[in-house]
N, C-alpha and C positions, 0 to 999 in steps of 0.2 A: 227686358233688357235690349231690344232693338231700338226702344226710343229714346235710351239715356244717353247714350252717344250723341246724335244729333241735338240733344237738348243741350249739352254741355258746351259743343262745338260752337254753336249759336251762341252763347252766354259767353264762351271767351269772343267770337269776331264781335258782339256788341260792347266789351268791355274791353275791348283793342278800340273801336270806333270812339267811345266815351274818352277813352284815355287821353287818341290823338284829336278828339276838337279841344278838351280841355289844357293841353297843350299848345296850341296854335293860338288859342283865348288868352292863354297866359302870354305867350310872346306879344301878342296887340294890347296887352296891358286892359284886356277887359275883365280879366279874372284876378283876384287877389293871388298872389305865388304864395301866400301863408297856407291856405287852401290844401291840406293833404290829401291825396289821392293813394292810400296803402292799399297791403293785399288784403285786407279784411273787406276792404269795399269793395275791390275785384271780385274778392271768391264770394262776396254776398249778391252781384250782381250776377256772378256766372250761376249762381245759385239759383236765383231771383228775378230774372230777365223778363220776363213778360212783365211784371210789376214796374218794376226800374224802369223799361220802358216810356209805361204807362205816365210815371212821375216825371222823367224827363222832356217827354212832351210837352204833358202839362206846363211844366215851368217854364219850357223856355217859350209858348206861348203868351204865359201870364208875362214873363220879360218885355217880349216883343211888343205887349197890348199898352206897358208903363213907357216905353219910349215915346 
C-alpha cells in the first residue's frame, strides 16, 4: 500500500505534463487539434505510466529524426 499512492501521484503528474505539452503543440499548430485526449487516455497513462513514458520518448526521438 505504501507504493500505490506515489505510483498514482507520479502517473497524475506525467499525465498533466503530457496534457500540457499537447496543448502547447496545438497552439503552435504542430499537432492536429482533432486528435482527442480523453479521460480514458489519462487513466491509462496514470495506471501504465512507465510504459507510456517509454513510448512517448521513443516517438519523440523518432519524430525529431524525421525532421
